[in-house]
C-alpha positions in Angstrom: -63.5 11.1 -15.4 -65.0 9.1 -18.8 -66.6 5.9 -17.7 -67.2 4.7 -21.3 -65.9 1.9 -23.2 -64.8 2.6 -26.6 -63.7 0.1 -29.2 -63.4 -2.3 -26.4 -61.4 -0.5 -24.4 -62.0 0.1 -20.6 -60.7 3.4 -20.3 -61.9 3.9 -16.7 -60.1 0.6 -15.8 -56.9 1.8 -17.8 -57.2 5.2 -16.0 -57.4 3.5 -12.8 -54.4 1.3 -13.4 -52.4 4.0 -14.6 -52.7 6.1 -12.0 -52.2 3.6 -9.4 -49.0 2.8 -11.4 -47.9 6.3 -11.4 -48.4 6.3 -7.2 -46.2 3.4 -6.6 -43.6 4.9 -9.2 -43.6 8.2 -7.4 -43.5 6.4 -4.1 -40.6 4.4 -4.6 -39.0 7.7 -6.6 -39.4 9.4 -3.6 -38.0 6.7 -1.1 -34.9 6.2 -3.1 -34.4 9.9 -3.0 -34.9 10.3 0.8 -32.4 7.0 1.2 -29.8 9.2 -0.6 -30.3 12.2 1.6 -30.3 10.5 4.6 -27.2 8.3 3.1 -25.1 11.7 2.6 -26.2 13.2 5.9 -24.9 10.3 8.1 -21.9 9.9 6.2 -21.1 13.4 5.8 -17.8 13.2 7.3 -16.5 11.5 4.1 -17.4 14.6 1.8 -14.3 16.2 0.8 -12.8 19.3 1.3 -14.0 22.3 -1.1 -17.5 20.6 -1.5 -20.3 23.3 -1.5 -24.1 22.7 -1.1 -24.3 23.2 -4.9 -22.4 20.2 -5.0 -24.5 18.1 -3.0 -27.9 19.2 -4.6 -26.0 18.1 -8.0 -25.8 14.8 -6.3 -29.1 14.5 -5.0 -30.7 15.8 -8.0 -28.4 13.4 -10.4 -29.1 10.3 -8.1 -32.6 11.2 -8.5 -32.7 11.1 -12.1 -30.7 7.7 -12.1 -33.5 6.4 -9.6 -36.3 7.1 -12.2 -35.0 4.1 -14.1 -34.8 2.2 -10.6 -38.2 3.0 -9.6 -39.8 2.5 -12.9 -38.4 -1.2 -12.6 -39.6 -1.6 -9.1 -43.0 -0.6 -10.4 -43.1 -3.1 -13.3 -41.8 -5.8 -10.8 -45.0 -5.2 -8.5 -47.5 -4.0 -11.0 -46.9 -6.6 -13.9 -48.0 -9.5 -11.9 -50.7 -7.7 -10.1 -52.2 -6.2 -13.4 -52.3 -9.9 -14.9 -53.5 -11.6 -12.1 -56.3 -9.0 -11.8 -57.4 -9.9 -15.0 -58.3 -13.2 -14.0 -59.2 -12.4 -10.1 -59.7 -9.3 -8.9 -59.4 -10.3 -5.2 -56.5 -12.3 -6.0 -54.7 -9.2 -7.6 -54.9 -7.3 -4.7 -53.2 -9.9 -2.6 -50.2 -10.0 -5.3 -50.1 -6.4 -5.0 -49.6 -6.5 -1.1 -47.1 -9.5 -1.1 -45.0 -8.1 -4.0 -44.8 -4.7 -2.6 -44.1 -6.1 1.1 -41.1 -8.0 -0.6 -39.9 -4.5 -2.4 -40.3 -2.8 1.0 -38.2 -5.3 2.6 -35.7 -5.3 -0.1 -35.3 -1.8 0.0 -35.0 -1.4 3.5 -32.4 -4.3 4.0 -30.3 -2.7 1.3 -30.3 0.9 2.9 -29.4 -0.5 6.6 -26.4 -2.5 5.2 -25.2 0.1 2.9 -23.7 2.3 5.7 -21.6 -0.2 7.3 -20.8 -1.3 3.7 -19.3 2.1 2.9 -17.5 2.3 6.2 -15.9 -0.8 5.2 -15.2 -0.3 1.3 -15.5 3.4 0.9 -18.0 2.6 -1.8 -21.8 1.5 -2.3 -22.1 -2.1 -3.2 -19.6 -3.5 -5.7 -18.2 -6.6 -7.1 -16.6 -7.8 -4.1 -20.4 -8.4 -3.0 -20.3 -11.2 -5.4 -17.6 -12.7 -4.4 -19.0 -13.8 -1.2 -20.4 -17.1 -2.9 -17.1 -18.1 -2.7 -16.5 -17.4 0.9 -16.8 -19.1 3.9 -20.6 -18.4 4.3 -21.0 -19.5 8.0 -18.1 -17.2 8.7 -19.7 -14.5 7.3 -22.7 -14.8 8.6 -20.9 -14.8 12.1 -18.8 -11.7 11.4 -22.0 -9.7 10.5 -23.7 -10.6 13.7 -20.6 -9.9 15.7 -19.1 -6.5 13.9 -22.2 -5.1 12.6 -25.1 -5.6 14.9 -26.7 -7.6 12.4 -29.7 -8.7 14.4 -30.3 -5.0 15.5 -29.9 -3.6 11.9 -32.2 -6.4 10.5 -35.0 -5.3 13.2 -34.6 -1.7 12.0 -34.8 -2.7 8.5 -37.9 -4.9 9.1 -39.8 -1.9 10.8 -38.6 0.6 7.9 -39.9 -2.0 5.5 -43.3 -2.3 7.7 -43.6 1.4 7.4 -43.0 1.3 3.9 -45.6 -0.9 3.0 -48.3 0.7 5.0 -47.7 4.1 3.5 -47.9 2.5 0.2 -51.0 1.0 0.8 -52.6 4.3 2.5 -51.4 6.2 -0.8 -52.8 3.7 -3.2 -56.2 4.0 -1.1 -55.9 7.8 -1.3 -58.1 9.3 -4.0 -55.6 12.2 -5.1 -57.7 13.5 -8.3 -60.8 13.7 -6.0 -59.3 15.6 -3.2 -57.7 17.9 -5.2 -61.0 18.5 -7.1 -59.3 17.4 -10.7 -61.3 14.1 -11.7 -63.4 14.7 -14.5 -62.5 18.2 -15.3 -61.9 17.7 -19.1 -64.4 14.7 -19.6 -67.3 17.0 -18.6 -66.7 19.4 -21.4 -68.0 17.0 -23.9 -66.5 14.4 -26.5 -63.6 16.9 -27.2 -62.7 16.8 -23.2 -63.2 13.2 -23.3 -60.5 12.6 -26.0 -58.2 15.5 -24.6 -58.0 13.5 -21.1 -57.1 10.5 -23.0 -54.5 11.8 -24.9 -53.2 14.0 -21.6 -53.0 10.5 -20.0 -51.2 8.8 -22.9 -49.0 11.3 -23.4 -47.9 11.4 -19.8 -47.5 8.0 -19.5 -45.6 8.2 -22.6 -43.3 10.6 -21.3 -42.9 8.8 -17.8 -42.0 5.3 -19.9 -39.3 7.2 -21.9 -37.8 8.8 -18.7 -37.4 5.4 -17.2 -36.3 3.6 -20.1 -33.6 6.4 -20.6 -32.5 6.7 -17.4 -33.7 10.3 -16.4 -33.5 11.6 -20.0 -35.6 11.5 -23.1 -33.1 10.2 -25.4 -29.8 8.1 -25.2 -27.8 11.1 -25.8 -28.3 12.4 -22.3 -29.3 9.1 -20.5 -28.2 8.5 -17.0 -26.7 5.0 -15.8 -24.2 3.8 -13.5 -21.3 4.4 -15.3 -21.6 8.1 -16.2 -23.5 9.1 -12.8 -20.4 10.5 -11.2 -20.9 14.1 -12.0 -19.5 15.8 -8.9 -16.0 16.6 -7.9 -16.4 14.4 -4.9 -15.7 10.8 -4.5 -18.2 10.2 -1.9 -21.1 12.2 -3.5 -20.5 10.5 -6.7 -21.1 6.9 -4.7 -23.8 8.7 -3.3 -25.7 9.2 -6.3 -26.1 5.6 -7.1 -29.1 4.3 -5.2 -28.8 0.8 -3.4 -30.3 -1.4 -6.5 -28.2 0.8 -9.3 -25.0 0.0 -6.9 -25.7 -3.6 -6.9 -26.3 -3.8 -10.7 -22.8 -2.0 -11.1 -21.2 -4.7 -9.1 -23.0 -7.5 -11.2 -21.6 -5.6 -14.3 -18.6 -5.6 -12.8 -18.6 -8.8 -11.5 -19.4 -10.0 -15.0 -16.5 -8.0 -16.5 -14.3 -9.7 -13.6 -15.6 -13.2 -14.9 -15.1 -12.7 -18.6 -12.5 -10.3 -19.2 -14.7 -8.0 -20.8 -13.0 -5.2 -19.7 -9.5 -6.0 -21.8 -9.1 -5.6 -25.2 -5.7 -6.4 -26.1 -4.9 -8.1 -29.4 -1.9 -10.5 -29.6 0.0 -8.2 -31.6 -0.1 -5.3 -28.8 0.4 -8.1 -26.3 3.7 -9.4 -28.1 4.9 -5.7 -28.6 4.3 -4.7 -24.7 6.2 -7.8 -23.9 8.8 -7.2 -26.1 9.0 -3.5 -24.7 9.2 -4.8 -21.5 12.3 -7.3 -22.0 13.9 -4.4 -24.3 14.5 -7.2 -27.1 12.4 -7.4 -30.6 9.1 -8.5 -31.0 10.1 -11.6 -33.2 8.0 -14.5 -31.7 4.9 -15.7 -30.8 6.1 -17.3 -27.4 5.7 -15.4 -24.5 8.3 -17.4 -22.5 10.9 -15.7 -24.8 9.9 -12.5 -23.2 9.0 -13.5 -19.6 12.2 -15.4 -19.1 14.8 -14.0 -17.1 18.3 -14.8 -16.0 19.4 -14.0 -12.7 22.3 -11.5 -12.2 23.6 -13.4 -9.2 22.7 -13.4 -5.6 23.3 -10.3 -3.2 23.0 -12.4 -0.1 23.6 -15.9 0.8 21.0 -17.8 0.2 19.3 -18.3 3.5 18.1 -21.7 4.6 14.5 -20.6 5.3 12.3 -17.8 4.0 9.1 -16.7 6.1 6.8 -14.6 4.1 4.4 -13.1 6.3 1.0 -12.0 4.1 -0.2 -9.8 7.1 -4.0 -9.1 7.0 -4.9 -5.4 6.4 -1.4 -4.4 7.3 -1.5 -0.9 5.9 1.3 1.2 5.5 0.1 4.5 6.8 0.4 3.6 10.3 4.3 3.2 9.7 4.4 7.3 8.8 5.7 9.8 11.2 2.5 11.7 11.0 0.8 8.8 12.9 3.3 8.0 15.1 2.0 9.1 18.4 -0.4 6.3 17.9 2.3 4.0 18.7 0.4 0.9 17.1 3.4 -0.2 15.0 6.4 0.3 17.1 7.5 -3.3 16.7 7.4 -3.3 13.0 9.2 0.2 13.1 12.0 -1.3 15.5 12.3 -4.1 12.7 12.7 -1.4 10.1 15.3 0.6 12.1 17.6 -2.5 12.1 20.9 -2.9 10.5 19.7 -6.0 8.6 16.7 -4.7 7.2 15.3 -3.2 3.8 12.1 -1.2 3.9 9.8 -0.2 0.7 7.3 2.2 1.4 5.7 2.8 -1.7 4.3 -0.9 -2.6 0.9 -1.8 -3.5 -1.5 -4.6 -2.8 -2.5 -6.4 -6.3 -6.2 -6.0 -5.4 -8.5 -4.6 -2.4 -8.9 -8.2 -1.1 -7.1 -11.1 0.6 -7.7 -13.3 -2.4 -6.5 -11.0 -4.7 -3.2 -10.8 -2.7 -3.1 -14.3 -2.4 -3.3 -15.1 -6.1 -0.8 -12.0 -7.1 2.1 -13.5 -4.7 1.4 -17.3 -5.6 0.9 -17.0 -9.3 3.0 -13.8 -10.0 -0.2 -12.5 -12.1 -1.6 -9.1 -11.6 -5.3 -8.2 -11.1 -6.4 -8.6 -14.7 -10.1 -8.9 -14.7 -10.2 -12.8 -13.7 -10.8 -14.7 -10.9 -8.2 -17.2 -10.5 -9.3 -19.2 -7.8 -12.5 -20.3 -9.7 -10.7 -20.6 -13.4 -10.4 -24.6 -14.0 -6.4 -23.6 -15.6 -5.3 -22.9 -12.1 -6.0 -26.6 -11.0 -4.6 -28.1 -13.8 -0.8 -27.4 -13.4 1.2 -24.2 -11.9 1.4 -21.0 -14.2 4.9 -20.4 -15.7 5.1 -17.3 -13.2 4.3 -19.2 -10.0 6.6 -19.0 -7.4 6.6 -22.0 -5.1 7.9 -24.2 -8.2 10.6 -21.7 -9.1 11.7 -21.7 -5.0 11.8 -25.4 -5.0 14.1 -25.0 -8.1 16.3 -23.3 -5.6 16.2 -26.2 -3.3 13.2 -25.4 -1.2 10.4 -27.2 0.4 7.5 -24.9 0.0 4.6 -24.5 2.6 1.5 -22.2 2.8 0.3 -21.4 6.3 -3.0 -20.0 6.7 -4.9 -19.2 10.1 -8.3 -20.1 8.7 -10.3 -22.6 6.9 -8.8 -24.6 4.1 -12.3 -24.2 2.1 -11.8 -20.3 2.1 -11.7 -19.3 -1.8 -10.5 -23.1 -2.4 -7.1 -22.1 -1.3 -5.9 -25.3 -0.1 -6.3 -26.9 -3.7 -5.4 -23.5 -5.5 -2.1 -23.2 -3.5 -1.2 -27.1 -3.9 -2.3 -26.7 -7.7 0.0 -23.8 -7.7 3.0 -25.8 -6.8 3.3 -25.7 -2.9 4.4 -29.0 -1.2 2.3 -28.5 1.8 -0.9 -26.6 2.8 -1.5 -26.2 6.5 -4.8 -24.4 7.5 -7.2 -24.1 10.8 -7.1 -27.8 11.5 -3.4 -27.7 12.0 -3.3 -24.9 14.6 -2.6 -25.6 18.2 -6.2 -27.0 19.9 -6.0 -24.1 22.5 -6.0 -21.6 19.6 -8.6 -18.7 20.1 -9.9 -16.6 17.3 -12.6 -16.1 15.1 -14.7 -17.6 12.5 -12.3 -16.6 10.0 -9.5 -18.3 11.8 -7.3 -18.3 14.9 -5.0 -15.5 16.4 -1.7 -14.4 14.8 -0.3 -15.9 18.1 -1.1 -19.3 17.7 -0.4 -19.3 13.7 3.0 -18.2 14.5 3.3 -20.9 17.3 2.2 -23.6 14.7 4.7 -22.3 11.9 7.8 -22.2 14.5 6.8 -25.7 15.7 6.5 -27.1 12.2 9.6 -25.8 10.2 12.5 -28.2 10.7 15.6 -26.3 11.4 17.7 -28.6 9.0 15.6 -28.9 6.0 15.4 -25.6 3.9 12.1 -24.1 3.5 10.1 -21.3 2.0 7.3 -20.3 3.8 3.9 -18.3 3.1 2.1 -17.2 6.2 -1.4 -15.6 6.1 -2.6 -14.6 9.3 -6.3 -13.0 10.1 -6.7 -11.4 13.6 -6.5 -7.8 11.9 -10.0 -8.7 10.4 -13.5 -8.4 11.4 -15.2 -9.0 13.8 -12.3 -7.6 15.7 -12.8 -10.1 18.7 -9.1 -10.4 20.2 -9.2 -9.7 23.8 -7.1 -6.6 23.5 -7.7 -5.8 27.4 -5.9 -9.1 28.1 -3.2 -8.6 25.5 -2.2 -5.2 27.4 -3.6 -2.8 24.7 -3.5 0.8 26.1 -6.6 2.3 24.4 -6.3 5.3 26.3 -2.7 6.2 24.5 -4.4 5.9 21.1 -7.4 7.7 21.9 -5.2 10.5 22.9 -3.7 10.7 19.8 -6.7 10.9 17.6 -8.3 13.9 16.2 -11.1 15.3 18.9 -13.5 13.8 16.2 -12.6 10.5 16.9 -11.4 10.2 20.5 -14.6 8.5 21.5 -14.8 6.2 18.5 -14.6 2.9 20.0 -15.2 1.3 17.0 -12.0 2.8 15.2 -10.3 2.2 18.7 -10.7 -1.2 18.2 -9.5 -1.7 14.7 -6.2 0.6 15.7 -6.1 -2.2 18.7 -6.0 -5.0 16.1 -3.5 -3.6 13.9 -1.3 -2.9 17.2 -1.8 -6.4 18.0 -0.9 -7.7 14.7 2.2 -5.6 14.9 3.1 -7.0 18.5 2.7 -10.4 17.4 5.0 -9.7 14.0 7.7 -8.8 15.9 7.6 -11.6 18.2 7.6 -13.7 15.4 10.7 -12.1 13.6 12.6 -12.3 16.6 11.8 -15.6 17.2 12.7 -16.8 13.7 16.0 -14.9 13.9 16.5 -17.0 17.3 15.6 -20.3 16.0 16.8 -19.9 12.5 19.5 -17.6 12.4 20.4 -18.5 8.7 16.8 -17.3 7.8 15.3 -14.2 5.8 11.7 -12.9 6.7 9.5 -10.8 4.4 6.6 -8.9 5.5 3.8 -7.5 3.4 0.3 -6.2 3.9 -2.5 -8.3 1.9 -4.6 -5.1 1.3 -5.1 -1.5 3.1 -8.3 -0.2 2.2 -10.4 -1.2 5.4 -9.9 1.7 7.8 -8.0 5.0 8.2 -8.1 8.0 10.7 -8.4 10.3 7.5 -11.8 9.9 6.5 -10.5 11.0 2.8 -7.3 9.5 2.7 -5.3 10.0 -0.6 -4.4 7.2 -2.7 -1.1 6.9 -1.1 -2.6 6.5 2.1 -5.5 4.4 1.4 -3.7 1.8 -0.8 -0.4 1.5 0.0 1.2 -1.2 2.1 4.7 -2.0 3.2 7.3 -4.5 2.0 9.8 -5.4 4.6 13.0 -7.6 4.1 14.9 -8.6 7.1 17.6 -11.2 7.9 21.1 -12.2 7.7 22.7 -10.4 4.6 19.9 -7.9 4.2 21.2 -4.4 4.4 19.1 -0.8 4.1 20.3 -0.4 0.6 19.0 -4.0 -0.3 16.5 -2.4 -2.4 17.3 0.3 -5.0 16.5 4.0 -3.9 13.6 4.4 -6.0 12.0 1.1 -5.5 8.2 0.7 -5.9 6.1 -2.1 -6.9 3.2 -4.4 -6.1 2.6 -8.1 -5.0 4.0 -9.4 -8.2 7.3 -8.0 -7.7 8.1 -10.2 -4.4 8.6 -13.5 -6.3 11.5 -11.6 -8.7 12.9 -9.5 -5.9 13.3 -12.7 -4.1 15.1 -14.6 -6.6 17.5 -12.0 -7.4 18.3 -11.7 -4.0 19.2 -15.5 -3.4 19.5 -17.1 -6.7 22.8 -17.9 -8.7 24.2 -16.1 -11.5 22.2 -17.5 -14.8 19.4 -19.2 -12.8 16.3 -18.9 -15.1 12.9 -18.1 -13.9 9.7 -16.4 -15.4 8.0 -13.5 -14.2 5.9 -10.5 -15.3 7.2 -8.5 -12.2 10.4 -7.1 -11.8 13.0 -7.1 -8.9 13.0 -4.3 -6.5 16.9 -5.1 -6.1 17.5 -4.3 -9.6 15.1 -2.1 -11.7 11.4 -2.0 -10.5 10.5 1.7 -9.9 6.5 1.2 -10.6 3.6 -0.4 -9.1 -0.2 -1.0 -10.5 -3.2 -3.0 -9.3 -6.6 -3.0 -10.4 -7.4 1.1 -9.6 -4.2 2.7 -8.8 -0.5 2.9 -9.7 2.5 3.9 -7.7 6.1 5.1 -7.8 8.6 6.1 -5.4 7.5 10.0 -5.6 4.0 9.9 -7.5 0.5 8.2 -7.6 -2.6 8.4 -9.4 -5.5 6.2 -10.7 -4.7 3.5 -13.0 -7.7 4.3 -15.8 -7.6 7.9 -16.4 -6.7 9.0 -19.5 -4.5 10.6 -19.7 -2.5 9.6 -16.4 -2.5 12.3 -13.7 0.5 12.2 -11.2 0.0 13.5 -7.5 3.0 14.2 -5.5 3.8 12.0 -2.4 3.6 14.4 0.6 7.8 15.1 1.3 8.9 14.0 -2.5 11.2 16.4 -4.2 9.1 16.5 -7.6 11.8 14.5 -9.8 9.5 14.4 -12.6 8.0 11.1 -14.2 7.4 10.0 -17.5 3.5 9.3 -18.0 4.1 7.6 -21.3 6.4 4.8 -19.8 4.3 4.4 -17.1 1.2 3.8 -19.5 2.9 1.3 -21.2 4.1 -0.3 -17.9 0.2 -0.6 -17.1 -0.9 -2.0 -20.1 2.0 -4.5 -20.4 1.3 -5.9 -16.7 -2.4 -6.1 -17.0 -2.2 -7.7 -21.0 0.2 -10.4 -19.8 -1.5 -11.3 -16.7 -4.7 -11.4 -18.7 -3.2 -13.3 -21.6 -1.0 -16.0 -19.5 -3.7 -17.6 -17.4 -6.4 -17.6 -20.1 -4.7 -18.4 -23.1 -1.3 -19.8 -22.1 2.3 -18.7 -23.4 1.6 -18.8 -27.1 0.2 -15.8 -29.2 -2.7 -17.3 -31.7 -4.4 -14.3 -33.7 -7.4 -16.8 -34.3 -8.0 -17.0 -30.5 -11.1 -15.0 -29.0 -8.9 -12.3 -27.3 -11.3 -9.7 -26.8 -14.5 -8.8 -25.5 -15.9 -12.3 -26.0 -15.3 -12.5 -29.5 
């Protein structure tokens, strides 16, 4: 290889730096690609039916293209400081190189070890929920990671992997590849023409790699690969596997930015007005949204109960209530409640989001998930939103209480609920002294004990009760509670009969179901003139089916039981989401002419659709909410009555636009406001 110095350029030094840079790039491209293959191998049970080896190869190759950009960025993080330091002091440059390559190795290994349990939990690579952790109870989160996900053991494995990566990179950098292959100096030995050919070849190769990095595995924008368009296979799991861990975190960062800035919504004031008017079935002749959101109750269908208990139950999914899972016997108590002649049940119901905080905000404020993190917005703490539930229940004569099994600091839940109109908040500090539980809160039985002791018989009350036991770290003493794990294991598929982790999770559903049954029975005895509403906060945490359909993955039950309630209290085609609970409750008990504001609608009157951040659901169909056109899929057992997808799309746009505009800008539609994409 040429050693001369031309026009002040040390070509030998340039070659050495270039080849070391390429080595680091190729090393991490290989590491990221191998991690992807191992990820697919470990989690292959999540691969859908009909997937071929060709689909897997496509995912691996597409992922490698995407990881070209990641490997390039990693290389720049390591090499730019190294190169600059090396110019000043060569020995210091090598120290910087070793330190940075070690830090990158640790980060890569830790992310890889974390990605496996993360996918088990969320059916996704890292996404925006990761960034919500800053609002969570960090101590509780750490304890949960230690107890449920074997954090110390996983961390040790990650550090061992990091050391191996660091050692291998060091050896690879020290290896003289061109010398070993006999390639060094082949062109330069042919004279000046060969020297220039060598330089052109090196510069051309460097330019080619740089373009591939810059355009994400392509030579131009037209064919570039990024996290938004990387999902090229027909399988959800493989599309997630295409993202390496760094790209998945970047996706989460971008999505979280959209969540906080409403970047994902672009409705104009005129569109919001037209959609609101369509929902209200009246002319679009006002810029005051109150005109369209204000409703008049049509008259109570039951006598107003003295006490109302709305149990928001952690991870209480609807799928265990389905007949196909009856042999598990983990939902027998709630099924018994549903079978009673004083109960109405809706099995086509959606949570407001994929986390507990989304459920809380949806029910408390009456606002759907619309790319706003309401518990962080100053507007949420200045006054209740006009659609908030507590003030409207207060108008109906109820004292309003929010009962939470966990700490009052979680997601600022105490100041948030009080700011949204609740008279009282009760948290972990208000639970019985002897209460057992986890860092997230006390066990359900103690929460219900506190509620039953704290609600005065003669004082009308509306109570939201948020439990936590059916949540990681899943540390309820199930054996002491009488859980029959053998019965559950017997009902599982052969591949899952020895899955102790799944059996433990199902055991916590059993415990939540048992305590719910006891609580409802106790309420009816102590407060005979009462009503209990049961709804899950979210569902997508665990399923027996590794590839559940949307209905089983997302659906939660809505159960209303109490004096005066009947099986036909809800309309036959009822479907909805958390934002429909408030208007359903009002229409059940409010006198004729009572005025209230809501974006949702009553399941006792008209509501036959539900939508959340990801999917939609009706009595007979489900589908993804962000596909164009909407693609309805029939719920198993339904008779295919047909569906108006245009009206469904209007409904989705209406719910989202109003739930975005009202908390961000208020009830007035002002053309001058920066209403879309930061304008």
